[in-house]
PAGU-689645 format. One line per 5 residues: number of its first residue (from 1); for each residue y, x, z of C-alpha. Coordinates in steps of 0.001 Angstrom, whole numbers, plus 524288, in hexadecimal, padded with zeros to 5 digits. Each point is the difference from the previous one (the first is absolute). Example, Ala and Ser with C-alpha at 12.3 -4.5 7.8 and 13.67 -1.06 7.14 Angstrom:
2
1	7EE6C 8300C 81E78 | 80D70 8055A 7FD6C
//
This chain:
305
1	7DBEE A90A2 1548A | 7F489 808BE 8015B | 7FF41 80C56 807CB | 7F80D 80CC5 7FFDB | 7F7B6 7F9AD 80B0B
6	7FBDB 7F601 7F70F | 7F9CF 809D9 7F64D | 7F941 80AE5 80824 | 7FBB6 80C37 7F7F2 | 7F1C8 801D1 7FDA8
11	7F7F4 809B7 8098D | 7FE52 80CE9 7FA5B | 7F162 805EE 7FFFB | 7FC9F 80A31 809B1 | 801BA 80E17 7FB9B
16	7F2D9 80667 7F9DA | 7F84A 808F3 80864 | 802DD 80E9A 7FE7E | 7F604 8072F 7F678 | 7F7AD 8097D 80680
21	7FD02 80A9F 7F759 | 7F640 80B07 7FEAD | 7F688 8021C 80C30 | 80825 7F840 80974 | 7FAFB 7F318 7F99B
26	7F25B 803EC 80548 | 804DA 800F1 80E08 | 7FE92 7F517 80996 | 80C2C 7FA7C 80542 | 7FE27 80508 80DD8
31	80B56 801D3 8097C | 805CC 80D60 802E8 | 7F9F0 7FFE3 80D8B | 7F272 7FDF2 7FA1F | 80200 80BE6 7F5D7
36	8049A 8089B 80AF3 | 7F41D 7FD79 8083E | 7F73A 802F0 7F3EB | 8072B 80C85 7FCDC | 7FE1D 803CD 80EDF
41	7F10E 7FD09 7FF24 | 7FF0B 80790 7F294 | 80718 80C71 8065A | 7F6B3 7FF70 80B7F | 7F400 7FF64 7F714
46	804A1 80AF8 7F79E | 802B2 80929 80BD2 | 7F2E6 7FD47 805EB | 7F933 802A4 7F38E | 8072C 80CAA 7FED2
51	7FC9B 80377 80D6C | 7F0F5 7FC1F 7FDF0 | 7FECF 808A0 7F422 | 80831 80B7D 80352 | 7FF1E 8012C 80E62
56	7F4DA 7F946 80621 | 7F2C1 8047E 80171 | 7FA16 7F44D 7F932 | 80076 806DF 7F27F | 7FEFD 80DFA 80582
61	7F778 80B12 7F9FF | 7F22D 8000C 806A9 | 7F7DE 8066B 7F5E3 | 80287 809CE 7F4F6 | 7F577 800E6 7F4AE
66	7FF47 80BC1 7F75E | 7F8B0 7FD9B 7F2D6 | 7FC22 80989 7F452 | 7FF2A 80D4B 8066D | 7F589 808BC 7FC8F
71	8030F 80D73 80585 | 80D87 7FD60 8066D | 7FEB1 7FD05 80EBC | 803AF 7F28E 80338 | 805B5 80459 80CE3
76	80A48 80894 7F87E | 803AC 7F42B 7F7AD | 8020C 7F7D3 80C8C | 80809 80AFA 805C4 | 8086D 80133 7F33A
81	8021C 7F1FA 80085 | 805E8 7FFCA 80E1D | 7FDAD 7F227 80347 | 7FE89 7FDD4 80E50 | 7F790 7F555 805B5
86	808C8 7F37E 802AF | 80916 80199 7F534 | 80442 7F387 7F967 | 7FAB4 7FF1B 7F1C3 | 80CF2 7FAC1 7FBBF
91	806B8 80C29 8039A | 7F6D1 80A06 7F8FC | 80670 805DC 7F4FC | 7F4EE 80186 7F60E | 80713 8091C 7F6B3
96	80430 809BB 80B87 | 7F0BA 7FFA0 803F1 | 7FB9B 802F6 7F2B4 | 80A11 80B01 7FDF5 | 7FA9D 806BA 80C89
101	7F1FF 7FEC5 7FC89 | 802C8 80533 7F29F | 80346 80CE4 80736 | 7F211 8022F 80097 | 7FC98 808CC 7F375
106	7F256 7FADA 7FE12 | 8061A 7F1AC 7FE09 | 803FB 7FC03 7F2DA | 804F1 7F22A 802DF | 80056 7F5D1 80ADA
111	80289 7F1F0 802BF | 803E4 7FA1E 80CF7 | 7FDBC 7F0DA 801E2 | 80101 7F72C 80BC9 | 7F46B 7F743 803C6
116	8056B 7F53E 808EB | 7FFEF 7FE80 80ADF | 7FD0E 80D2F 80591 | 7FA4F 80A30 7F632 | 8061F 80A20 7F6DC
121	7F709 80522 7F4DA | 802ED 80D70 7F9DD | 7F8F5 80119 7F21D | 7FF8E 80ED0 7FBE5 | 7FC32 805F9 7F340
126	7FCB1 80E93 80158 | 801D5 809F4 7F54F | 7F38D 80369 7F7D2 | 7FB03 80D58 8019A | 7FD8D 805F4 7F254
131	801C5 80DA6 800E0 | 80369 80D06 807C6 | 8086F 80B15 7FDD7 | 80265 80D8B 80665 | 80D9A 801B3 8061E
136	800E3 80D3E 8063A | 7F5D9 80036 80B44 | 7FD20 7F1BC 80096 | 7FAAE 7F50B 7F749 | 80867 7F4A3 7FB29
141	7F8BD 7F251 7FD38 | 80712 7F933 7F3E2 | 8009A 7F229 7FD41 | 7FF56 7FA83 7F1B6 | 80E67 802E3 7FE41
146	7FEF9 80E04 8048C | 80649 7FDAD 80D8D | 7FA62 8092D 80A1F | 7FE69 7F77E 80C0B | 7F702 807CE 80822
151	7FEA7 80E1C 80398 | 7F3F5 806D2 80591 | 7FB08 80E22 802E0 | 7F24B 7FD75 7F999 | 7FE61 7FA67 7F234
156	7FD47 7F0DB 7FFA8 | 7F210 7FCFB 7FD05 | 7FD72 7F8E1 7F321 | 80CAF 80234 7F957 | 80214 807CE 7F3B2
161	80917 80BB9 8013B | 80C83 7FE42 7F70A | 803EB 80BFC 7F8AF | 80BB8 7FF6C 7F72C | 80E14 803B4 80037
166	80A0F 7F611 80476 | 804DE 7F64D 7F6A3 | 7F964 7F929 7F47E | 7F3E6 807A3 80101 | 7FDAB 7FD3B 80E36
171	80350 7F1B0 7FDA0 | 7F58A 7FFD1 7F57F | 7F5B0 80666 8093A | 80285 7F6D2 80AC2 | 7FF99 7F468 7F6B5
176	7F23B 803ED 7FB21 | 7FBC0 802F3 80EF1 | 804A8 7F1F1 8032E | 7F7F1 7F9C9 7F507 | 7F2FC 805E6 8043B
181	7F779 7F5C9 806F9 | 7FA1A 80401 80DA0 | 7F2D8 80302 7FA0D | 80618 80A10 7F662 | 80ACF 8052A 808D9
186	7F59F 805A7 8099A | 7FA98 807EB 7F486 | 80C07 80611 7FBFB | 804EE 80C01 806E4 | 80D33 802B3 7F8DA
191	808FE 7FA2E 7F630 | 80839 80AA0 7F9D8 | 80A6F 7FE65 7F4FC | 8091C 80A93 7F9A3 | 806FD 7F4C8 7F80F
196	7FEC7 7F1E4 80092 | 7F7A2 7FFAE 7F2A4 | 7F506 808C5 80593 | 7F9A1 7FBCB 80D09 | 7F3F8 8074F 8036E
201	7F6DE 7FA71 80AE5 | 7F593 808F8 80742 | 7F45D 7F96D 80640 | 7FA14 80434 80BF2 | 7F3A6 80371 7F83E
206	8077C 80A1D 7F81C | 802B2 7F779 7F3A5 | 80CAC 800A9 7F871 | 80569 7F3BB 7FAA4 | 80A53 800BB 7F5E5
211	807EC 7F34C 8025B | 80B67 801B2 7F768 | 80C66 7F792 80206 | 800E5 7F63F 80B00 | 7FBEE 7F425 7F67C
216	7F505 7F66A 80065 | 7FC62 80555 80CD0 | 7F715 7F469 804B7 | 7F802 801A6 7F376 | 7FEC9 80E0E 800DC
221	7FC0E 7FEF8 80EDF | 7F57F 7F66E 7FC0A | 7FA4F 8092C 7F59D | 80050 80C03 808C4 | 7F8D3 7F899 80AAB
226	7F553 7FC8A 7F645 | 8000E 80DD8 7FA5D | 7FEBD 80639 80CC7 | 7F473 7F6FE 8034C | 7F8B8 80255 7F39C
231	80305 80E35 7FCCF | 7FF59 80D82 80650 | 8098B 805C5 7F6C9 | 80B78 8081F 8053B | 80A1C 7FD39 7F5FF
236	8058A 7F15C 7FC89 | 80A8E 7FD59 7F5FE | 8060A 7F2BD 8031B | 80D6D 801E9 7F7A0 | 7F9C2 7F550 7F691
241	7F8E3 7F76D 809CB | 7F8E3 7F7A3 7F462 | 7F8BE 80C94 7FB3D | 7FE49 808F1 80C4E | 7F972 80CC3 7FDF9
246	7F910 809C1 809FD | 7F9BC 80C13 80026 | 7F7E7 8093D 80911 | 80B96 808E5 80144 | 80E06 80143 7FC85
251	801B4 80386 7F1F1 | 80640 80DA7 7FE6D | 802FF 80880 7F4C9 | 7F567 80ACF 7FD74 | 80273 80D5E 8041D
256	80464 80A72 7F59F | 7F4BA 80776 7F9F4 | 7FBFF 80C82 80502 | 80243 80B6E 7F67F | 7F4C4 80832 7FAFB
261	7FF59 80D9E 7F934 | 801E9 800E0 7F0CA | 7F5AC 8058A 7F7C2 | 8057C 7FCE3 7F334 | 80527 80A4F 7F691
266	80E61 80300 7FF1F | 80164 7F98F 80DBC | 80BB0 8062C 8085F | 7FB64 804A3 80D50 | 80274 7F4C6 809C4
271	7FDDD 7F53C 7F67A | 7F5A2 7F618 80403 | 7F813 7F8E4 7F6B5 | 7F9CA 7F20C 8000C | 7F242 7FFEB 8050D
276	7F9FC 7F512 7F67D | 7F2F8 800FD 808E6 | 806FB 7F89E 80AA4 | 804D6 7F2A2 7FC37 | 80D81 7FD4B 80459
281	803AA 80D0B 8045A | 80B50 80681 7F882 | 805E2 7F28D 7FC62 | 80DB9 7FF58 8053D | 8027E 7F530 8093B
286	80B33 7F62A 7FB0F | 807CB 7FB73 80B31 | 7FEC6 7F22E 803CF | 7F35D 7FE22 7F8EE | 7F444 7FC33 807FE
291	7F2ED 80607 7FBAB | 7F5EF 7F5C1 7FC8E | 7F706 80435 80A9F | 80A31 7FC65 80A58 | 805F2 7F415 7F9B0
296	80024 7F3E5 808A8 | 7F5E4 7F626 7FC98 | 802CE 7F0BF 7FF74 | 7FB89 7F925 80C2B | 7F480 7F71B 7FEA7
301	8019F 7F109 80083 | 804E1 7FC17 80D63 | 7FF3E 7F2DA 8075B | 80CDD 7FEBA 80725 | 7FF60 7F90C 80CF7
//
């Protein structure tokens, strides 16, 4: 008679290891004590780095550099930046600094950057001075967008005067003034416009330039610079820049004829006959028609720079 002990059950295999999924499979199988020590060391390094960058003097501000200024005083930029020596670079808010510096009217844009370990660089772009305009008893200096960023008692030297009503006419006059190269801008005394389609320039030598609308400004400026260098005329028409014209004076309609006594039979007292002995006299003037003697002449061939 057999018993259960005579036929023991086979030994079962051990259970499979647990499947470590995701990022856990890449972690070493350290003890909890080891993990606690590593966490403590990491915290110490983190807080030491925070103190090093935000509170220590290792990365503190030692020099402030201002770039791009032409007329703005660098000291004014530094005062607006309001950054004291010893300020940690990591605690400098670049946007707040830029906002304060933009409070200087002559500054158009600014960029603040850190140069580790101890330098702040402020790059400034100033507004371009393109024209001036009378405002009451003072003179306003305008940039290319017509923004008055400077006010003085005396007229700024080397800038044309804008004479145009507020709106589209003034915008067109400022756009023309902004397109003038420095060599030409110093020769222009004023830029006037009654409307956007009729911009008139006056030179310091007394010449009048019919510019027309604010179109093809760069081409017109090059042509005008060449005309002024080669001609002593006092009137230039650049409304069609490919065919500019000029004259010794501004074309104007001829004055009305002077009446003379009549001697013909049947003439009523007070009638004034034509005098055939004087050419041109007695011929009525047609408004808008320019006499041939005053008609503008095409400009000679020019070599544009």
